[in-house]
C-alpha positions, 0 to 999 in steps of 0.5 A: 229785276228793278220791280223785284228790287223795289218790292224787296225795298218796300217790304224792308221799309214796312218791316222797319215801320212795324218794328218802330211801332212795336218799340214805341208800344212796348215801353208803355206796357212793360214793368219797370226795370226794377221789377223785370224778371231775368230771362223772361219769355218774350211776348206772344203776338196774337195779331200784328199789334196785339200780344200776350205778355207774361207778368209773373210765373211761380210755383209755390208749395201747397197742401196738394203738392205745388201750385203753379200760377201765371199772370198774363196781360192781354194788350189790344193795340187794334181799334176793335175789342178782342173777344177773350173767349176765343183764347185760352191757355194750355199748361203741360210739362216739357215731356207732355203731361197735361195740367188744367190751367184754371182762371181765378174766380175774380177774372172770369167776368172779364170777357173782352179787351177794349181797343187800345187797352189791356186786361190782366188775368191770372191762372193757376194749376195744381201740379205734383210736388216734384215739378218746378217752373222750368219743367212747365210750358204755357201755350197760348191757343186760339179756338179755330174750327178750321184746324184739327182739334179746333185749337191753334197754338199762337205761341208759348212761354218756356221757363229756363232754369235761370228764370227769376221773377224776384225783385232785386234788393232795393227794387219795387214791383207794380202789381194789379190787385182789385183792378188797382196798380199797387207799387210794393217794395221792401224798405228794410230787412234786418236779422237778429241772431240769437243762440238758438233762433234768428228773428227776421224783421221786414218793413214792407211799403205799399202805395196805391197809385189809383184815385180810390182806396182799395181793401186788399183781403186775404193777403199773406207774407212768407219767407221762402228759404233757399230750399223752397220751404215757406214760413208765414210771417206775422204782420204788425197790424190785424190783417184779418179784415184786409189791408186798406190802401188809401190813394197815393199814400205810402202805407208801411207794414211791419213783418216779423218771424222767428226761425230756427238757426238751422234754416239758412238765411242765405238766399231768402226771399219774401213772397207776398201772396193772396188767397182767392176763393172760399174755404176749401176751394181757396187757393193761395197765389203769389203776388210778388217775390223779393230778394232779401239782403238781411242786415245784422240787427245788433245781435252779435254782442258787439254792439249795445243797441237793438232795434225791436219791432212789435205790432205797428211800433219800432223801438230801440233798446240800448245798454246805457250803463253797467254798474258794479258795486261791492255789497255785503261781501259780493259784487252787485251788477246793475245794467240800465236799459233805455227803451226808446219809441222810434214810432211816430205815435205813442207806443205801449211799453214792450214786454222785453226783459234782460238777463246777464250771461257770461259767454253764450250759455252761462246765465247769471240769475238776474232780476228786474228792479221794480220801478214806477210802471209806465204804461206808454212811451211818447213818440221819440220818448224813452223809459229806463229799466234796471236789472241786477245780479250778484256775483263773487267779487273775483268774477271776470266780466270780459265775456259779460253780455246782456241777452234780451227776451220777449215774453210770450205767454209763459215762455221767453223768446230770445231777441238779441245778445248785447255787449255791455258797456265798460263798468261805469265810474261813479261821478265825483262830488267835491267837498261842500257840493250838493248832488241832485238825484233825479232818476228812478222816481227819486228827486233828492239833494244829497250833501255831505256836511261833516264827519265824526270819528267815534271810538270803540273798544276794538274798532272805530266808527266813522259817522258821515252826516248827510243832508237829504233835501226833498226836491219833489213838489210833495211830501215824501219819505226820503230814499234809503242811501246805501254804499261804502267807504273806500279808502285811498288804498282801495279798502272798502267798508260797508255803511249802515244808514241811520234815518227816520221814516218821517215824511219830509215836506218839499224843499225840507231836509232830513239829516241822515247818518252813514256809519261804517266800522273801521279798524283803529289803525285805518288810514282814512286820509283821502277816503270817499263815500260811495253812495247810491239809491237802495233797492230790493225786490219791491223797488226803491227802498224808503222805509227804515226797516226795509232790507235792501239788496244793494244800491244803484247809480252810486256817486263818490262824495269827497269827505272832509276831515273828521271833526276835531275836539274843541274847548268851545262850549258855545257852538255844540252841534247835535243833529239839527240843534245848536247847544250853547252851554254858557255856565258850568260850575263844578263844586265838590262838597265833601263827597258830593259833586254839585254842578250847575249847568246853564245853556240855550238850545236852538234848532234849524227848522229846515230839518224835519227829521234827524236822529241825533238828539242826545249828548252827555256831559262827563267829569272824569280823570282820563289819566286813570280812566275814572268817570266821576259824574255823567249827565245824559241830556236829551234835546226836546225829549219826553222821557230822559232824566235831563231834558233841554227844550228850545230856549234857556235851560238850567239843571243843578246836578248833585251826585254822591261820589263816595264810592268813586275815586275823586281826583282834583285835576279833572277833565270836563268833556261833552260826548256824542254817542252812536251804537256804543261808540262815542266821540268827544265834542268838547274838552277842558281840563278843570278843577273843583270850584264853586266860583269858576265858570268853566264855560267861559273861555277866559277862565283858566 
């Protein structure tokens, strides 16, 4: 009895030792917990210290129905090699239908397993399209001539319906490819939801854990929908020549696919595959499967940003601003998109376009404002693009969005619908301050210098004089500046630009004039000039005769009060000129007016272009609206009747007044005229006298 108990105790001790040995061996061989399949079959022991472990099992759709594949690892824990020709695998359905399990070509040269090592083998079989993994049984057999049929079953792998070999989200899997262990994980998974399609972008990380580089050929990447359908993804780089994985370096591969919205995004998986064999004999087998958690990529029109992946580059597209300006009876909408290269190297400018929509389907005709084309974007650098559209002034923009499209050949593929920002308020420039423009290829200093109110028969003309300074380091024509006058009560009056086409040197100025017709009773106190850079279908406008469609990046300039009429003839400002009339004698000889005019003209040479070059000296009786003498003077002109040059000038004007009503108390006025409107610069009440110099303020 004691002997029997001792023998039982001995057996128990031996069993415990065996269990301990196995427990020590298994952790070194099992895949990481990140990659472990749920409800995976247990290893099949072929000897007391050697076993066959199932690494991966899957069924994929194929042109012949479905392809079942099985990757197994033979571990040899003994001190002698294992002859693999003694072992084989038999595949059948649960009901007994047999299928042929074929060893992949690259594994056929593996004949034995050295002692204390392992070898991985992959088998595949074509099965009917209605067969799933849970319908199959994979048996491990050993050739044994002592049994009937010469095959002895050592164990089998059954697959429950809950078997899942997909790597969980944020996990990784180590696979053996080209006899090299490769760690694979999904770094990022995003979805962009468009109106008709969804765009899925993935970033796959692969690390070669070996010591030598390996070239992976014929790799494939598929999205598997919850119903089992497979959709091949595009890779960021050309993988037709294989993927080269350098030792210990984390290589990132960007994948993308556009799927109809009818394809459910729930339960989608990424399948990494490899095609083995040549041409018609090739077979595509899964390497790894990953569960996906797709995060929305800013496409629900609730955000202003979108991440765009193209080839080996990642971009961020952002709606930076929305501008709305009244122009020619309608409102112009302008959005500014900033495209930033988030890659670690220079990237080409992506073929992305934008379009305004009200809601999901009401497209507003939108055009890109052509700017100087940039060929590439530096790492972390940006480019800007402007898109414009025209809408009625009553349009409600509550549902306005900007849809992004990728141009593919002749078609545009929707990428995202982005929320627009609130309509931007033009920044304000105080009286006397300069606004330095530095965008859209424009470098221009803009400063309002003075305002004149010119009188007309039905309306008045408000003329705003602006210094435009060329801040480029080369000579160029200044940009057309367009906009409107906005009164304190919100009334708007479009402006017309008066400028030259003269090329302006660096740091030099052009005086431009913005004019607006306003009602005679318009209250202009507190009015501002809203002024932006003109554009049309060719880009930013410069030439004077080039019509503009609108303006961009407007600024609100505070306006000084309009210049008042003075009685000082010594500092008359006409364009870039200062005119000092120092002698005015008006003599009436019977019915002839005899007038002497003396004056000096100086010029500010910081101005290389300006349009104001004329003024008119008038003798009139304002009480009866009678003009007796009118002397138009052109500054530095070549064709005028009276031309004053720089320096001293003198004219003696004799005019016959016999056909006019001659008054004795008269006004001596100096006018400037623009487009038929005129403003009185200087005025004095005088009388006819051969002795009095009315330019002298002391003369009464």
